[in-house]
C-alpha positions as CSV (number, residue, x, y, z in Angstrom):
1,X,13.1,-19.1,-2.0
2,X,14.3,-18.5,1.5
3,X,13.1,-22.0,2.6
4,X,14.9,-23.6,-0.3
5,X,18.2,-21.9,0.7
6,X,17.8,-23.0,4.3
7,X,17.2,-26.6,3.2
8,X,20.3,-26.6,0.9
9,X,22.7,-25.1,3.4
10,X,21.2,-26.6,6.5
11,X,21.8,-23.5,8.5
12,X,21.1,-23.2,12.2
13,X,21.8,-20.4,14.7
14,X,23.1,-20.3,18.2
15,X,23.7,-17.7,20.9
16,X,27.1,-17.3,22.4
17,X,28.2,-15.9,25.7
18,X,27.4,-12.3,24.7
19,X,24.0,-13.2,23.2
20,X,25.0,-12.6,19.6
21,X,23.5,-14.8,16.9
22,X,25.6,-16.7,14.3
23,X,24.6,-18.9,11.4
24,X,26.4,-22.2,11.4
25,X,26.4,-24.5,8.3
26,X,25.7,-28.1,9.0
27,X,28.0,-30.4,7.0
28,X,30.3,-27.4,6.3
29,X,32.9,-25.1,7.8
30,X,31.9,-21.8,9.3
31,X,34.8,-19.4,9.7
32,X,35.6,-16.3,11.7
33,X,33.6,-17.0,14.9
34,X,34.8,-14.6,17.6
35,X,36.8,-15.8,20.6
36,X,35.3,-13.9,23.6
37,X,37.7,-11.6,25.5
38,X,40.5,-12.0,23.0
39,X,40.1,-8.9,20.8
40,X,40.0,-9.9,17.1
41,X,40.9,-13.6,17.4
42,X,38.5,-16.0,15.8
43,X,38.1,-19.7,15.0
44,X,36.4,-21.9,12.4
45,X,34.0,-24.8,13.2
46,X,32.9,-27.8,11.3
47,X,29.7,-29.6,12.3
48,X,28.6,-33.0,10.7
49,X,25.7,-32.9,8.3
50,X,23.5,-34.8,10.9
51,X,24.4,-32.4,13.7
52,X,21.7,-31.8,16.3
53,X,21.8,-29.9,19.5
54,X,19.7,-32.7,21.1
55,X,22.7,-34.8,21.8
56,X,26.3,-34.3,23.1
57,X,29.2,-34.5,20.6
58,X,32.9,-35.2,20.7
59,X,35.0,-32.2,19.7
60,X,38.6,-31.8,18.4
61,X,40.3,-28.4,19.0
62,X,42.8,-27.9,16.1
63,X,45.8,-25.6,16.1
64,X,47.7,-24.7,12.9
65,X,50.8,-22.6,13.3
66,X,49.8,-20.2,10.6
67,X,46.2,-19.8,11.9
68,X,44.6,-21.3,8.8
69,X,41.4,-22.2,10.6
70,X,39.0,-23.0,7.8
71,X,41.7,-24.7,5.6
72,X,42.8,-27.0,8.5
73,X,39.2,-27.8,9.5
74,X,38.6,-29.0,6.0
75,X,41.5,-31.4,6.4
76,X,39.6,-33.0,9.3
77,X,36.3,-32.7,7.5
78,X,36.0,-36.3,6.1
79,X,37.0,-37.9,9.4
80,X,34.7,-35.6,11.4
81,X,31.8,-36.5,9.1
82,X,32.4,-40.3,9.2
83,X,33.3,-40.5,12.9
84,X,31.0,-37.7,14.2
85,X,33.3,-35.1,15.6
86,X,32.9,-31.3,15.8
87,X,36.1,-29.6,14.7
88,X,37.0,-26.2,16.2
89,X,40.0,-24.9,14.3
90,X,41.9,-21.8,15.5
91,X,42.7,-18.8,13.4
92,X,45.5,-17.7,15.8
93,X,48.9,-17.1,14.1
94,X,51.1,-18.9,16.6
95,X,54.5,-17.8,15.3
96,X,53.8,-14.2,16.0
97,X,52.5,-14.4,19.6
98,X,54.1,-15.1,23.0
99,X,53.3,-18.4,24.5
100,X,51.3,-17.1,27.5
101,X,49.1,-15.1,25.1
102,X,48.5,-18.1,22.9
103,X,47.6,-20.5,25.8
104,X,45.2,-17.8,27.2
105,X,43.5,-17.4,23.9
106,X,43.3,-21.1,23.2
107,X,41.7,-21.7,26.6
108,X,39.2,-18.9,25.8
109,X,38.4,-20.6,22.5
110,X,37.9,-24.0,24.3
111,X,35.6,-22.4,26.9
112,X,33.6,-20.6,24.2
113,X,32.9,-23.9,22.3
114,X,32.3,-26.0,25.4
115,X,29.8,-23.4,26.7
116,X,28.1,-22.9,23.3
117,X,27.7,-26.3,21.7
118,X,26.4,-29.6,23.3
119,X,29.8,-31.2,23.9
120,X,30.5,-34.5,25.7
121,X,33.0,-33.4,28.3
122,X,34.7,-36.8,28.3
123,X,35.3,-36.7,24.6
124,X,37.4,-33.6,24.2
125,X,40.5,-33.8,22.1
126,X,43.2,-31.5,20.6
127,X,45.2,-31.7,17.4
128,X,48.1,-29.5,16.2
129,X,51.0,-29.3,13.8
130,X,54.5,-27.9,14.7
131,X,53.9,-25.1,17.2
132,X,50.3,-26.0,17.2
133,X,51.1,-29.5,18.4
134,X,53.0,-27.9,21.3
135,X,49.9,-25.8,22.2
136,X,47.5,-28.8,21.8
137,X,49.7,-31.1,24.0
138,X,49.9,-28.4,26.7
139,X,46.2,-28.0,27.0
140,X,45.6,-31.2,29.1
141,X,47.3,-29.2,31.9
142,X,44.3,-26.9,31.9
143,X,41.5,-29.3,30.9
144,X,42.1,-32.3,33.1
145,X,39.4,-34.4,31.3
146,X,41.2,-34.4,28.0
147,X,40.6,-37.6,26.1
148,X,43.4,-37.4,23.6
149,X,46.1,-35.4,21.8
150,X,47.1,-35.7,18.2
151,X,50.5,-34.1,17.7
152,X,52.0,-33.7,14.2
153,X,55.8,-33.1,14.0
154,X,56.2,-31.8,17.6
155,X,54.9,-31.9,21.1
156,X,55.1,-30.5,24.6
157,X,56.0,-33.1,27.3
158,X,56.8,-32.4,30.9
159,X,56.3,-35.1,33.5
160,X,56.1,-32.5,36.3
161,X,52.8,-31.1,35.0
162,X,51.2,-34.3,33.7
163,X,48.0,-35.6,35.4
164,X,48.7,-39.3,35.7
165,X,45.2,-39.9,36.9
166,X,43.9,-39.0,33.4
167,X,45.8,-41.3,31.0
168,X,44.6,-39.7,27.8
169,X,45.6,-41.1,24.4
170,X,48.6,-39.6,22.6
171,X,48.8,-40.0,18.8
172,X,52.1,-38.9,17.2
173,X,52.3,-38.2,13.5
174,X,55.4,-37.3,11.6
175,X,56.5,-37.0,7.9
176,X,59.1,-39.5,6.8
177,X,61.3,-36.6,5.6
178,X,60.9,-34.7,8.9
179,X,64.1,-34.5,11.0
180,X,61.7,-34.6,14.1
181,X,60.9,-38.3,13.4
182,X,63.2,-39.6,16.1
183,X,62.1,-36.9,18.6
184,X,58.5,-38.0,18.0
185,X,59.6,-41.5,18.9
186,X,61.0,-40.2,22.2
187,X,57.6,-38.5,22.9
188,X,55.9,-41.8,22.3
189,X,58.3,-43.6,24.6
190,X,57.6,-41.0,27.3
191,X,53.8,-41.7,27.2
192,X,54.3,-45.5,26.8
193,X,56.5,-45.5,30.0
194,X,53.5,-43.9,31.8
195,X,51.1,-46.5,30.4
196,X,49.2,-43.9,28.4
197,X,47.6,-45.3,25.3
198,X,49.6,-44.3,22.2
199,X,49.7,-44.7,18.4
200,X,52.0,-43.3,15.7
201,X,51.5,-42.6,12.0
202,X,54.2,-41.9,9.5
203,X,53.3,-40.1,6.3
204,X,54.9,-38.9,3.1
205,X,55.9,-35.4,4.0
206,X,58.4,-33.1,5.7
207,X,58.4,-30.6,8.6
208,X,55.7,-28.0,8.8
209,X,53.3,-30.1,6.8
210,X,50.0,-31.6,7.7
211,X,49.3,-35.2,6.4
212,X,46.5,-35.6,3.9
213,X,42.9,-36.1,5.0
214,X,43.0,-39.9,4.5
215,X,45.9,-40.3,6.9
216,X,44.2,-38.0,9.4
217,X,41.0,-40.1,9.2
218,X,43.0,-43.3,10.0
219,X,44.7,-41.5,12.9
220,X,41.5,-40.2,14.4
221,X,40.0,-43.6,14.4
222,X,42.4,-44.3,17.2
223,X,40.5,-41.8,19.4
224,X,37.2,-43.3,18.3
225,X,38.2,-46.9,19.0
226,X,39.7,-46.0,22.3
227,X,36.5,-44.3,23.3
228,X,34.5,-47.4,22.2
229,X,36.7,-49.7,24.2
230,X,36.2,-47.5,27.3
231,X,32.5,-47.4,26.8
232,X,32.4,-43.7,26.2
233,X,31.0,-44.2,22.7
234,X,28.5,-46.8,21.6
235,X,29.9,-50.0,20.1
236,X,28.7,-50.4,16.5
237,X,30.2,-53.5,14.8
238,X,29.5,-52.2,11.3
239,X,31.1,-48.9,12.1
240,X,34.2,-50.7,13.5
241,X,34.4,-52.9,10.4
242,X,34.3,-49.7,8.3
243,X,37.2,-48.1,10.2
244,X,39.2,-51.3,9.9
245,X,38.6,-51.6,6.1
246,X,39.7,-48.0,5.6
247,X,43.0,-48.7,7.3
248,X,43.5,-52.0,5.4
249,X,42.8,-50.1,2.2
250,X,45.7,-47.8,3.1
251,X,47.9,-50.8,3.8
252,X,47.0,-52.2,0.4
253,X,47.9,-48.9,-1.3
254,X,51.3,-49.1,0.3
255,X,51.7,-52.7,-0.9
256,X,50.7,-51.8,-4.4
257,X,53.2,-49.0,-4.5
258,X,55.9,-51.5,-3.3
259,X,56.3,-49.9,0.2
260,X,56.3,-53.4,1.7
261,X,58.2,-52.6,4.9
262,X,56.1,-49.5,5.6
263,X,52.9,-51.6,5.1
264,X,54.3,-54.3,7.4
265,X,55.0,-51.7,10.2
266,X,51.5,-50.3,9.7
267,X,50.0,-53.7,10.3
268,X,52.0,-54.2,13.4
269,X,50.6,-51.0,14.9
270,X,47.1,-52.0,13.8
271,X,47.4,-55.3,15.8
272,X,47.4,-53.3,19.1
273,X,44.9,-50.7,17.9
274,X,42.3,-53.4,16.9
275,X,43.1,-55.7,19.8
276,X,40.1,-57.6,21.1
277,X,38.0,-56.4,18.2
278,X,38.1,-59.6,16.2
279,X,40.7,-58.8,13.5
280,X,43.8,-60.4,14.9
281,X,43.9,-63.4,12.5
282,X,43.2,-61.3,9.5
283,X,46.0,-58.9,10.3
284,X,48.4,-61.7,11.0
285,X,47.6,-63.3,7.6
286,X,48.2,-60.1,5.7
287,X,51.5,-59.7,7.5
288,X,52.6,-63.1,6.5
289,X,51.8,-62.4,2.9
290,X,53.9,-59.2,2.9
291,X,56.9,-60.9,4.5
292,X,56.9,-63.4,1.7
293,X,57.3,-60.7,-1.0
294,X,60.8,-60.6,-2.5
295,X,61.4,-56.9,-1.9
296,X,60.4,-57.0,1.8
297,X,63.6,-58.2,3.4
298,X,65.8,-55.8,1.3
299,X,63.6,-52.9,2.2
300,X,63.8,-53.7,5.9
301,X,67.6,-54.1,5.7
302,X,67.9,-50.8,3.8
303,X,65.7,-49.0,6.3
304,X,67.6,-50.2,9.4
305,X,70.9,-49.4,7.8
306,X,69.8,-45.8,6.9
307,X,68.5,-45.3,10.4
308,X,71.7,-46.4,12.0
309,X,73.8,-44.2,9.7
310,X,71.5,-41.2,10.2
311,X,71.7,-41.3,14.0
312,X,75.5,-41.5,13.8
313,X,75.6,-38.6,11.3
314,X,73.4,-36.4,13.5
315,X,75.7,-37.0,16.4
316,X,78.7,-36.2,14.3
317,X,77.2,-33.0,12.9
318,X,76.3,-31.8,16.4
319,X,79.8,-32.3,17.6
320,X,81.6,-30.8,14.6
321,X,79.2,-27.8,14.4
322,X,79.7,-26.9,18.1
323,X,83.5,-27.3,17.6
324,X,83.7,-25.1,14.5
325,X,81.5,-22.4,16.1
326,X,83.6,-22.3,19.2
327,X,86.9,-22.1,17.3
328,X,85.4,-19.8,14.5
329,X,86.9,-22.2,11.9
330,X,86.3,-20.6,8.5
331,X,88.5,-23.3,6.9
332,X,85.8,-25.9,7.5
333,X,82.9,-23.9,5.8
334,X,83.8,-25.6,2.6
335,X,83.4,-29.0,4.2
336,X,79.9,-28.1,5.4
337,X,79.0,-27.0,1.9
338,X,80.2,-30.3,0.5
339,X,78.1,-32.2,3.1
340,X,75.0,-30.3,1.9
341,X,75.8,-31.0,-1.8
342,X,76.2,-34.7,-1.1
343,X,72.9,-34.9,0.7
344,X,71.2,-32.9,-2.1
345,X,72.4,-35.6,-4.5
346,X,71.2,-38.3,-2.2
347,X,67.7,-36.8,-2.3
348,X,67.5,-38.2,-5.9
349,X,68.3,-41.7,-4.8
350,X,66.2,-44.6,-6.0
351,X,66.5,-46.0,-2.5
352,X,63.6,-44.6,-0.5
353,X,65.3,-45.1,2.8
354,X,68.4,-43.2,1.8
355,X,66.3,-40.5,0.0
356,X,64.2,-39.8,3.1
357,X,67.3,-39.9,5.3
358,X,68.9,-37.2,3.1
359,X,65.8,-35.0,3.5
360,X,65.8,-35.4,7.2
361,X,69.6,-34.7,7.6
362,X,69.3,-31.6,5.5
363,X,66.4,-30.3,7.5
364,X,68.2,-31.1,10.7
365,X,71.3,-29.2,9.6
366,X,69.1,-26.3,8.6
367,X,67.4,-26.4,12.0
368,X,70.5,-26.6,14.2
369,X,72.5,-24.0,12.2
370,X,69.6,-21.5,12.3
371,X,69.2,-22.1,16.0
372,X,72.9,-21.3,16.6
373,X,72.7,-18.4,14.1
374,X,69.9,-16.7,16.1
375,X,71.6,-17.3,19.4
376,X,74.9,-15.8,18.3
377,X,73.5,-12.9,16.3
378,X,71.3,-11.9,19.2
379,X,74.2,-12.1,21.7
380,X,77.2,-10.0,22.6
381,X,79.6,-12.3,20.7
382,X,82.4,-10.6,18.8
383,X,81.9,-9.7,15.1
384,X,84.1,-12.6,13.9
385,X,81.7,-15.1,15.5
386,X,78.7,-13.4,14.0
387,X,80.2,-13.3,10.5
388,X,81.3,-17.0,10.8
389,X,77.9,-18.3,11.8
390,X,76.3,-16.2,9.0
391,X,78.8,-17.6,6.4
392,X,78.1,-21.1,7.7
393,X,74.3,-20.5,7.3
394,X,74.8,-19.6,3.6
395,X,76.8,-22.8,3.1
396,X,74.0,-24.9,4.7
397,X,71.0,-23.0,3.3
398,X,72.0,-21.3,0.1
399,X,68.6,-19.8,-0.5
400,X,67.9,-18.1,2.8
401,X,68.5,-14.4,2.3
402,X,68.8,-13.5,6.0
403,X,72.4,-14.7,6.6
404,X,73.6,-13.0,3.3
405,X,72.1,-9.7,4.4
406,X,73.6,-10.0,7.8
407,X,77.1,-10.7,6.3
408,X,76.8,-7.5,4.2
409,X,75.7,-5.6,7.2
410,X,78.5,-6.9,9.5
411,X,81.3,-6.7,6.9
412,X,80.1,-3.3,5.7
413,X,80.2,-1.8,9.2
414,X,83.6,-3.4,9.8
415,X,85.0,-1.8,6.6
416,X,85.4,-5.2,4.8
417,X,83.8,-4.1,1.6
418,X,85.3,-6.9,-0.4
419,X,83.5,-9.6,1.7
420,X,80.3,-7.5,1.6
421,X,80.3,-7.3,-2.2
422,X,81.1,-10.9,-2.6
423,X,78.0,-12.0,-0.5
424,X,75.9,-9.3,-2.2
425,X,76.6,-11.0,-5.5
426,X,76.1,-14.5,-4.0
427,X,72.7,-13.4,-2.7
428,X,71.6,-12.0,-6.0
429,X,72.6,-15.2,-7.7
430,X,70.0,-17.0,-5.6
431,X,67.3,-14.9,-7.4
432,X,66.8,-12.4,-4.6
433,X,65.1,-9.3,-6.0
434,X,64.1,-7.1,-3.1
435,X,66.0,-3.9,-4.1
436,X,64.5,-1.8,-1.2
437,X,66.0,-4.2,1.4
438,X,69.4,-4.0,-0.3
439,X,69.5,-0.3,0.3
440,X,68.3,-0.4,3.9
441,X,70.9,-2.8,5.3
442,X,72.2,-1.6,8.6
443,X,75.9,-0.7,8.7
444,X,76.2,-0.4,4.9
445,X,75.6,3.3,4.4
446,X,78.8,4.1,2.6
447,X,78.8,0.8,0.7
448,X,75.4,1.3,-0.9
449,X,76.5,4.6,-2.5
450,X,79.6,3.0,-4.0
451,X,79.8,2.3,-7.8
452,X,80.8,-1.4,-7.1
453,X,77.7,-2.0,-5.0
454,X,75.4,-0.4,-7.5
455,X,77.0,-2.1,-10.5
456,X,76.4,-5.6,-8.9
457,X,72.8,-4.7,-8.2
458,X,72.2,-3.4,-11.7
459,X,73.9,-6.5,-13.2
460,X,71.3,-8.8,-11.6
461,X,68.2,-6.6,-11.2
462,X,68.6,-4.5,-14.3
463,X,68.6,-1.2,-12.3
464,X,70.0,0.3,-9.1
465,X,69.2,3.2,-6.9
466,X,72.5,5.1,-7.1
467,X,74.0,3.9,-10.4
468,X,76.2,6.4,-12.1
469,X,76.3,6.1,-15.9
470,X,79.7,7.8,-16.0
471,X,81.1,4.9,-14.1
472,X,79.9,2.5,-16.8
473,X,81.5,4.7,-19.5
474,X,84.9,4.7,-17.7
C-alpha cells in the first residue's frame, strides 16, 4: 500500500539548511515550507511532474500581497508544467510588514530555494502583483544574475540602483480596468530606453487582481523564448511551435468575442516576441485579416478617443482635488459625488473602451482621495481639513466605512452632533452592521449614550446598546 501511495503522489524528500526532511509532491504544490531565520514565515513550491534533481531548473519566485502562496502557485502551475519551471511562492503578507523586513525575508526565501534545489543560476525570475510586484522588481538589486521580472499592476524602478550590465527581461501585466495601466506603460518605457527586453500583457481585470492562468502562461513564454534566443535553454522547434499556437489561440478567442483592436495589438507585440523564429509572415497575414473586419476601425477610434479623454480627466481631477483640499471647499463635494455617479453609469456602457475607462477613473479617484485622506488624517491639520477630506471620501467611495466613522469621531468630539448623526445614518444605509465599532468611536463618548444615536442604530440594526424604551414611548 505504501508503494502505491508513493507512486500516485510521486513524493520525494530533500534536506534543507538545518537538515530537516520535507516531502515534496512532484506535479503538485507543497505548502508551508519554512524560510530559515525568519521565524514563522513559509513558502509554497511547485515542481513539474518530471522533476529530477539530476538536472538544473529555472525558478520563478512569486509574491502575492496577501501571502496566498499555494493559491498563487497554482495560478502558475499550468505554465510551470508546460515550460518546466519551479515555482516558489511566498506566504508573506506584504501589507502588514515594513519594507526592510519583507526584502530581508524574501532574500532568505530565495537563498533557501537556491541552496536546496538544483537551480540554474542564470534562469532565476521573479513575479508579483501589486506590492508583490514592487518586491519582485526590487530583488534584481540583490541578485545580480536575475533573468527576468514579471510585474502585475505595479513595479519598483530606480535607475540609480539598476545593474545595466545585466539587462534582464521586464514583462508588465495590467488589467484593462486598472488605473495603473498608464503607469505600467511608463515602467515599460523606462526599461525600453535602457534597451532591456520588454513585453506587456493586458487582461480583463482591475487593480489587485491576478490574470488567469492562460494569460500567465502566455506571458511566461516571453521568459522562455528569451532564454532560448540567448542559448540559455535548448532550442526545440516543436516546443516553440506549441508556445506560438497557444498565443495565436488566445488571439483567436479575442477575435471571436469581437475584441478586434485588442487582438490586433496583441499580434503587434507578438511580432517582436517571435522575431527570427519563422512566424513573421503568418502573424502579418492574421493582422491583415483583422484590419479588414468592419468593426476594427471603429474600435480603434473609440479606444484612442477614450484614452485621450481619460488622460485629460485624470489631470483635471488632480488639479481640482488639490485645489478643493487646500481651500476646504465643502460646496464642491456635491460635484465630486456627481462625477462618481456619472462614471458609475458609464460602467454599464455597451462601448468597451468607455466602460473600461470608467472603471479606471473611478479606481483612480478612489486611490488619490484615499492617499490624501491618510496624509491629512495622520497630520496636524486643523479639524475642518480632516472633516472635509473625510466627507469627500464618502462622496467618492460611498461604501468605505472608515471615513464615515472618522466624521462621527471628529464631529462628535467637536460638539457637532447633528453632523455626526447624519453620517451615522448614511453609514448604516450602506449596510454597515458592526455594532461594537459604533460604540467604540473615539471622541463620541457623550453621543453614543444619547437617545438620538441609539434610535438610529436600532432603526437599522434592530437593536442598540443604550436604547431607552421610555424614549420610544414619548
